C-alpha positions as CSV (number, residue, x, y, z in Angstrom):
1,M,-78.4,-209.7,-0.9
2,S,-79.2,-206.4,-2.5
3,T,-82.4,-204.5,-1.8
4,Q,-83.4,-204.9,-5.4
5,H,-83.1,-208.6,-5.3
6,S,-84.7,-208.9,-1.9
7,A,-87.7,-206.9,-3.2
8,L,-88.0,-209.2,-6.2
9,N,-87.8,-212.3,-4.1
10,E,-90.7,-211.0,-2.0
11,R,-92.7,-210.3,-5.1
12,K,-91.9,-213.8,-6.3
13,Q,-93.1,-215.3,-3.1
14,Q,-96.4,-213.4,-3.4
15,A,-97.0,-213.9,-7.1
16,T,-95.7,-217.4,-8.0
17,P,-96.2,-220.9,-6.4
18,R,-93.5,-222.5,-4.2
19,G,-93.8,-225.7,-6.4
20,V,-91.6,-224.0,-8.9
21,G,-88.2,-224.5,-7.2
22,V,-85.8,-221.6,-7.9
23,M,-82.1,-222.0,-7.2
24,C,-80.7,-218.5,-7.5
25,Q,-81.8,-215.6,-5.3
26,W,-80.6,-213.1,-7.9
27,Y,-82.2,-212.2,-11.2
28,A,-80.8,-212.2,-14.7
29,E,-80.5,-208.9,-16.6
30,R,-78.6,-209.9,-19.7
31,A,-76.3,-212.7,-21.0
32,E,-73.7,-213.2,-23.7
33,N,-72.1,-216.5,-24.6
34,A,-71.0,-218.0,-21.3
35,T,-71.6,-215.0,-19.0
36,L,-74.7,-214.0,-17.1
37,W,-75.2,-210.5,-15.5
38,D,-77.6,-209.9,-12.7
39,K,-79.7,-206.8,-12.1
40,E,-76.9,-205.3,-10.0
41,G,-74.3,-205.8,-12.7
42,N,-72.6,-208.8,-11.1
43,A,-71.2,-211.3,-13.7
44,Y,-71.4,-215.1,-13.4
45,I,-69.6,-217.7,-15.5
46,D,-72.3,-220.0,-16.6
47,F,-71.5,-223.7,-16.2
48,A,-75.3,-224.5,-16.1
49,G,-76.3,-223.5,-19.6
50,G,-80.0,-223.3,-18.6
51,I,-79.9,-227.0,-17.9
52,A,-78.1,-228.1,-21.1
53,V,-80.0,-225.7,-23.4
54,L,-77.1,-223.4,-24.3
55,N,-74.5,-225.6,-26.0
56,T,-74.0,-222.8,-28.5
57,G,-74.0,-220.2,-25.7
58,H,-76.3,-217.3,-24.8
59,R,-77.5,-215.3,-27.8
60,H,-75.1,-216.7,-30.4
61,P,-75.0,-214.1,-33.2
62,K,-76.0,-216.6,-35.8
63,V,-79.0,-217.8,-33.8
64,I,-80.1,-214.2,-33.1
65,E,-79.6,-213.4,-36.8
66,A,-81.8,-216.3,-37.9
67,V,-84.5,-215.5,-35.4
68,T,-84.5,-211.8,-36.3
69,E,-84.9,-212.7,-40.0
70,Q,-87.8,-215.0,-39.2
71,L,-89.5,-212.4,-37.1
72,S,-89.6,-210.1,-40.1
73,K,-91.5,-212.8,-42.0
74,F,-94.1,-214.4,-39.7
75,T,-94.1,-215.7,-36.1
76,H,-96.9,-218.3,-36.1
77,T,-99.3,-220.2,-38.4
78,A,-99.6,-223.5,-36.6
79,Y,-97.7,-225.9,-38.8
80,Q,-100.6,-228.3,-39.2
81,V,-102.8,-225.5,-40.4
82,V,-100.4,-223.6,-42.7
83,P,-97.0,-225.3,-43.1
84,Y,-93.7,-223.7,-43.9
85,E,-90.6,-224.9,-45.7
86,S,-88.2,-224.3,-42.8
87,Y,-89.9,-227.1,-40.7
88,I,-89.4,-229.6,-43.6
89,S,-85.8,-228.6,-44.2
90,L,-85.0,-228.9,-40.5
91,A,-86.6,-232.4,-40.5
92,E,-84.4,-233.3,-43.5
93,R,-81.3,-232.1,-41.7
94,I,-82.1,-234.1,-38.6
95,N,-83.0,-237.2,-40.6
96,E,-79.6,-237.1,-42.3
97,R,-77.7,-236.8,-39.1
98,A,-79.6,-238.9,-36.5
99,P,-78.2,-242.4,-35.8
100,I,-81.3,-244.2,-37.0
101,A,-81.1,-247.4,-39.1
102,G,-82.5,-246.8,-42.5
103,A,-84.8,-244.0,-43.7
104,A,-85.9,-241.6,-40.9
105,K,-88.6,-239.0,-40.4
106,T,-88.9,-236.2,-37.7
107,S,-91.7,-234.4,-36.0
108,F,-91.3,-231.3,-33.9
109,F,-92.9,-230.2,-30.7
110,S,-92.1,-227.7,-27.9
111,T,-90.7,-229.3,-24.8
112,G,-88.7,-232.3,-23.9
113,A,-91.6,-233.9,-22.0
114,E,-93.8,-233.4,-25.0
115,A,-91.2,-235.1,-27.2
116,V,-91.1,-238.1,-24.8
117,E,-94.9,-238.3,-24.6
118,N,-95.1,-238.3,-28.4
119,A,-92.4,-241.0,-28.7
120,V,-94.6,-243.1,-26.4
121,K,-97.7,-242.4,-28.6
122,I,-95.8,-243.4,-31.7
123,A,-94.4,-246.6,-30.2
124,R,-97.9,-247.6,-28.9
125,S,-99.4,-246.8,-32.3
126,Y,-96.8,-248.8,-34.2
127,T,-96.8,-251.9,-31.9
128,G,-100.4,-251.9,-30.8
129,R,-99.0,-252.5,-27.3
130,H,-99.2,-250.4,-24.1
131,G,-96.3,-251.2,-21.8
132,I,-93.3,-248.9,-21.3
133,I,-90.1,-249.9,-19.5
134,T,-87.8,-247.2,-18.2
135,F,-85.0,-247.1,-15.6
136,G,-84.4,-246.2,-12.0
137,N,-83.0,-242.7,-11.5
138,G,-84.0,-241.7,-15.0
139,F,-85.7,-238.4,-15.7
140,H,-88.1,-237.9,-18.6
141,G,-90.2,-234.9,-17.6
142,R,-92.9,-233.4,-15.4
143,S,-96.1,-234.2,-17.4
144,F,-98.1,-237.2,-16.0
145,M,-96.8,-239.8,-18.5
146,T,-93.2,-238.6,-18.1
147,M,-93.5,-238.4,-14.4
148,A,-94.6,-242.0,-14.4
149,M,-91.6,-242.8,-16.5
150,T,-89.2,-240.9,-14.3
151,G,-87.4,-243.2,-11.9
152,K,-87.4,-240.8,-8.9
153,T,-90.3,-240.0,-6.6
154,A,-89.1,-236.8,-4.8
155,P,-89.6,-234.1,-5.9
156,Y,-91.1,-235.1,-9.2
157,K,-94.1,-237.3,-8.4
158,R,-94.6,-237.8,-4.7
159,D,-97.3,-235.1,-4.4
160,F,-99.4,-235.9,-7.5
161,G,-101.3,-239.1,-6.8
162,V,-101.6,-242.2,-8.9
163,M,-99.4,-242.3,-12.0
164,P,-100.5,-243.6,-15.4
165,A,-100.5,-247.4,-15.6
166,G,-98.3,-249.5,-17.8
167,V,-94.9,-248.0,-16.8
168,F,-92.3,-250.3,-15.2
169,H,-88.8,-249.5,-14.0
170,A,-85.8,-251.6,-14.6
171,R,-82.3,-251.1,-13.1
172,Y,-79.9,-248.9,-14.9
173,P,-76.4,-250.5,-15.1
174,V,-73.9,-248.7,-12.9
175,P,-71.2,-251.2,-12.1
176,E,-69.4,-248.9,-9.6
177,K,-72.7,-248.9,-7.6
178,G,-73.0,-252.6,-7.7
179,I,-75.5,-252.8,-10.6
180,S,-73.8,-254.9,-13.3
181,V,-74.9,-255.2,-16.9
182,D,-76.1,-258.7,-16.1
183,A,-78.1,-257.5,-13.1
184,A,-79.7,-254.7,-15.2
185,I,-80.7,-257.1,-18.0
186,A,-82.1,-259.5,-15.3
187,S,-84.3,-256.7,-14.0
188,I,-85.9,-256.3,-17.4
189,E,-86.5,-260.1,-17.6
190,D,-88.0,-259.9,-14.1
191,I,-90.5,-257.3,-15.4
192,F,-91.4,-259.6,-18.2
193,S,-92.0,-262.5,-15.8
194,E,-93.6,-260.6,-12.8
195,D,-95.3,-257.4,-14.1
196,I,-96.1,-257.4,-17.9
197,A,-95.6,-259.9,-20.6
198,A,-92.9,-259.0,-23.2
199,H,-95.6,-259.1,-26.0
200,D,-97.4,-256.3,-24.3
201,V,-94.4,-254.0,-24.1
202,A,-94.3,-251.2,-26.7
203,A,-90.9,-249.7,-25.9
204,I,-87.9,-249.6,-23.6
205,V,-86.9,-246.0,-23.0
206,L,-83.4,-245.1,-21.8
207,E,-81.1,-242.1,-21.5
208,P,-77.7,-243.0,-23.1
209,V,-76.3,-240.7,-20.4
210,Q,-78.6,-240.2,-17.4
211,G,-79.1,-236.5,-16.8
212,E,-80.8,-235.8,-13.5
213,G,-79.7,-239.3,-12.4
214,G,-76.0,-238.3,-12.2
215,F,-74.5,-238.5,-15.7
216,H,-74.1,-242.3,-15.7
217,V,-73.0,-243.4,-19.2
218,V,-74.7,-246.5,-20.5
219,P,-72.3,-249.4,-21.1
220,A,-72.0,-250.4,-24.8
221,D,-72.6,-254.0,-24.0
222,F,-75.8,-253.2,-22.1
223,L,-77.1,-251.2,-25.0
224,K,-76.4,-254.0,-27.4
225,R,-78.1,-256.6,-25.2
226,V,-81.2,-254.4,-24.8
227,R,-81.3,-254.0,-28.6
228,A,-81.2,-257.8,-29.0
229,L,-83.9,-258.2,-26.4
230,C,-86.1,-255.6,-28.1
231,D,-85.6,-257.4,-31.5
232,R,-86.5,-260.7,-29.9
233,H,-89.8,-259.5,-28.5
234,G,-90.8,-256.9,-31.1
235,I,-90.2,-254.0,-28.7
236,L,-89.0,-250.5,-29.8
237,L,-85.9,-248.9,-28.3
238,I,-86.3,-245.2,-27.6
239,A,-83.2,-243.1,-26.7
240,D,-84.0,-240.0,-24.7
241,E,-81.4,-237.5,-25.8
242,V,-83.2,-234.4,-24.5
243,Q,-80.1,-233.5,-22.3
244,S,-77.3,-235.4,-24.1
245,G,-77.9,-234.2,-27.7
246,F,-76.4,-231.6,-29.9
247,A,-72.7,-231.9,-29.4
248,R,-72.7,-232.1,-25.5
249,T,-71.1,-235.6,-25.5
250,G,-68.6,-234.9,-28.3
251,K,-70.9,-236.2,-31.0
252,L,-74.1,-234.7,-32.3
253,F,-76.1,-237.4,-30.4
254,A,-74.8,-239.5,-27.6
255,M,-76.1,-242.6,-29.5
256,N,-73.4,-241.8,-32.2
257,H,-70.9,-243.2,-29.7
258,Y,-72.4,-246.7,-30.1
259,D,-72.9,-249.2,-32.9
260,T,-76.4,-249.9,-31.5
261,K,-79.2,-248.0,-33.1
262,A,-82.4,-246.8,-31.5
263,D,-85.8,-246.9,-33.3
264,L,-86.8,-243.4,-32.0
265,I,-84.7,-240.6,-30.5
266,T,-86.1,-237.7,-28.5
267,M,-84.5,-234.3,-28.6
268,A,-85.0,-230.8,-27.1
269,K,-82.9,-228.4,-25.0
270,S,-79.8,-227.4,-27.1
271,L,-81.6,-228.0,-30.4
272,G,-83.1,-224.6,-30.1
273,G,-80.2,-222.6,-28.6
274,G,-82.5,-220.9,-26.1
275,F,-85.7,-221.1,-28.0
276,P,-88.3,-223.8,-27.1
277,I,-88.4,-226.7,-29.6
278,S,-88.2,-230.4,-29.3
279,G,-88.6,-233.4,-31.6
280,V,-88.8,-237.1,-32.2
281,V,-86.7,-238.7,-35.0
282,G,-87.2,-242.3,-35.9
283,R,-87.5,-245.0,-38.5
284,S,-89.9,-243.9,-41.2
285,E,-92.3,-246.8,-40.9
286,V,-92.5,-246.3,-37.1
287,M,-93.0,-242.5,-37.4
288,D,-95.8,-243.0,-39.9
289,A,-97.8,-245.2,-37.6
290,P,-100.1,-242.5,-36.0
291,N,-103.0,-241.3,-38.2
292,P,-103.1,-237.7,-39.4
293,G,-104.1,-235.5,-36.4
294,G,-102.5,-237.9,-33.9
295,L,-99.4,-235.8,-33.7
296,G,-98.9,-232.1,-33.5
297,G,-99.7,-229.1,-31.2
298,T,-100.5,-225.5,-31.5
299,Y,-97.0,-224.3,-31.0
300,A,-95.2,-227.5,-32.2
301,G,-92.3,-226.7,-34.4
302,S,-92.6,-222.9,-33.9
303,P,-91.1,-221.1,-36.9
304,I,-89.1,-218.9,-34.6
305,A,-87.6,-221.9,-32.8
306,V,-87.1,-223.8,-36.1
307,A,-85.1,-220.9,-37.4
308,A,-83.0,-221.0,-34.3
309,A,-82.5,-224.8,-34.6
310,H,-81.2,-224.4,-38.2
311,A,-78.6,-221.9,-36.9
312,V,-77.7,-224.2,-34.0
313,I,-76.8,-227.0,-36.4
314,D,-74.8,-224.5,-38.6
315,V,-72.9,-223.3,-35.5
316,I,-72.1,-226.9,-34.3
317,E,-70.7,-227.8,-37.6
318,S,-68.9,-224.6,-38.6
319,E,-67.4,-224.0,-35.2
320,N,-66.5,-227.7,-34.7
321,L,-68.3,-227.9,-31.4
322,C,-68.2,-231.7,-31.1
323,E,-64.4,-231.5,-31.2
324,R,-64.5,-228.5,-28.8
325,A,-66.7,-230.6,-26.4
326,N,-64.1,-233.3,-26.3
327,E,-61.3,-230.8,-25.7
328,L,-63.1,-229.0,-22.9
329,G,-64.3,-232.2,-21.3
330,A,-60.8,-233.7,-21.3
331,E,-59.4,-230.5,-19.6
332,L,-62.2,-230.5,-17.0
333,V,-61.6,-234.2,-16.2
334,A,-57.9,-233.6,-15.8
335,H,-58.7,-230.7,-13.4
336,L,-61.2,-232.9,-11.5
337,N,-58.6,-235.7,-11.2
338,A,-56.2,-233.1,-9.7
339,I,-58.9,-232.0,-7.3
340,K,-59.6,-235.6,-6.3
341,A,-55.9,-236.2,-5.6
342,A,-55.7,-233.1,-3.4
343,N,-58.9,-233.7,-1.5
344,G,-58.7,-237.2,-0.1
345,D,-61.9,-239.1,0.0
346,I,-64.2,-236.2,-0.7
347,V,-64.4,-237.1,-4.5
348,T,-65.8,-240.6,-5.0
349,D,-66.2,-240.7,-8.8
350,I,-65.7,-238.7,-12.0
351,R,-67.8,-239.5,-15.0
352,A,-67.6,-238.0,-18.5
353,L,-68.6,-238.4,-22.1
354,G,-67.2,-235.4,-24.0
355,S,-68.4,-232.4,-22.1
356,M,-71.2,-234.2,-20.3
357,V,-69.1,-234.3,-17.1
358,A,-69.9,-234.9,-13.5
359,V,-68.1,-235.3,-10.2
360,E,-69.6,-237.3,-7.3
361,L,-68.9,-236.3,-3.7
362,E,-69.5,-238.2,-0.5
363,T,-72.5,-236.2,0.5
364,A,-75.1,-233.7,-0.8
365,E,-74.0,-231.2,1.8
366,Q,-70.5,-231.2,0.3
367,A,-71.9,-230.7,-3.2
368,K,-74.1,-227.9,-2.0
369,T,-71.2,-226.2,-0.2
370,V,-69.1,-226.2,-3.4
371,Q,-72.1,-225.0,-5.4
372,N,-72.7,-222.1,-2.9
373,F,-69.0,-221.1,-2.8
374,A,-68.9,-221.1,-6.6
375,M,-72.0,-218.9,-6.9
376,D,-70.6,-216.5,-4.2
377,N,-67.5,-216.2,-6.4
378,G,-69.1,-215.8,-9.8
379,L,-69.6,-219.4,-11.1
380,L,-72.9,-221.0,-11.7
381,I,-73.0,-224.8,-11.4
382,L,-75.7,-227.4,-10.9
383,T,-76.1,-230.6,-8.7
384,C,-77.9,-233.8,-9.6
385,G,-77.9,-237.5,-8.8
386,K,-80.1,-239.8,-6.7
387,Y,-78.8,-238.3,-3.4
388,G,-78.0,-234.8,-4.7
389,N,-74.3,-235.4,-4.2
390,V,-73.2,-235.0,-7.8
391,I,-72.0,-231.7,-9.5
392,R,-72.6,-231.6,-13.2
393,F,-71.1,-229.3,-15.8
394,L,-73.1,-227.9,-18.7
395,Y,-71.1,-224.9,-19.8
396,P,-71.6,-223.5,-23.4
397,L,-69.2,-225.3,-25.8
398,T,-68.5,-221.8,-27.2
399,I,-67.0,-220.6,-23.9
400,P,-63.6,-218.8,-24.3
401,S,-60.7,-220.9,-23.0
402,E,-59.5,-218.2,-20.6
403,Q,-63.0,-217.9,-19.0
404,F,-63.3,-221.7,-18.8
405,R,-60.1,-221.8,-16.8
406,Q,-61.3,-219.0,-14.6
407,G,-64.3,-221.2,-13.8
408,L,-62.1,-224.2,-13.1
409,E,-60.0,-222.1,-10.7
410,I,-63.1,-221.1,-8.7
411,L,-64.2,-224.7,-8.6
412,Q,-60.8,-225.8,-7.2
413,Q,-61.1,-223.1,-4.5
414,G,-64.5,-224.4,-3.6
415,F,-63.1,-227.9,-3.1
416,A,-60.2,-226.5,-1.1
417,T,-62.8,-224.9,1.2
418,L,-64.3,-228.4,1.7
419,K,-60.9,-229.7,2.7
420,V,-60.4,-226.9,5.2
421,N,-63.8,-227.5,6.7
422,A,-63.1,-231.2,7.0
423,A,-59.8,-230.5,8.8
424,E,-61.4,-228.1,11.2
425,H,-64.2,-230.6,11.9
426,S,-61.7,-233.4,12.7
427,A,-59.7,-231.1,14.9
């Protein structure tokens, strides 16, 4: 590690709390599309995308142009004090595109957790009920309500005392892990019979593709049966698309892959192309349930981030990023299948929806070894999953093909190192 980075790490230790976990021991200096440069000038191919924020890449020219233009007008008014047209037109664009049954409305916020919290507020206001059902291994945020909703204790909620009441966890269907669709539905019915009556449940909240949980894709049959169960009991269905939205899965929203419609959808991350903005879109009558003043926030729907979001939608559509997501995802899956064939039992599963792709290894140690090798050789990748043994891929969808294949080559070399290590250990 360079002297400069070592000095910065020492300053970080002295100035910032250890509760903010930081993966890299080097520091970003600049970025462009799918490349990050550190303060020493070393380049990294970015397959992390700021945790799914940069589907349109670092500093996309159209995003920068839109933000620069907005900066010349005004930076902040607080929308609920002095509104601006760009917020309304962005809501109109989301309403037209979101897979919501019937007329829709959208409200904007700042972070993914804030969007999820407000979706819960809206659901409770509309139904007059308090209960929320989420799923094991799901992730919804680090605020208190969203910590309670998150289906994983460490590191997200184990140190923070009693969680808010009224949140219950069902089992997410993962047939390859022994959790069938029937078993997952039965776990919801068990909650109704053992924990909270169905008529007290306001919403069931699920990720159509679990993010931190390991990129498990919800089975279409399960989603249909949850929708029927919600309709039977007057419960709202909320799709958390904070990580899966905005072309990552090969469609604008992951819910576009299904005939089933949610009542509310949360969004954030790649909506802003690197600028903090989130939102909730839903059925008009549901969104209108809270009284004036019940929704909002000082920075909610920042005009700077709204300008970026308009540009993001333009880029997704003009550059055909949904199609690009499917092409890149298919190439990556083919590469991972070749890696699996060459590496025996190291790879246990490959999961993908468009470019929301993950490869599961036997152990977290193996995943970390590949991750470290990749970083040492100029490729940034992330791990996830219940046991930390899943590598996920969140590269910009705008990545040049040659650079994408360079990243795949580094990845393949990392897995080859695992095979060598395994052979040496057995010897």
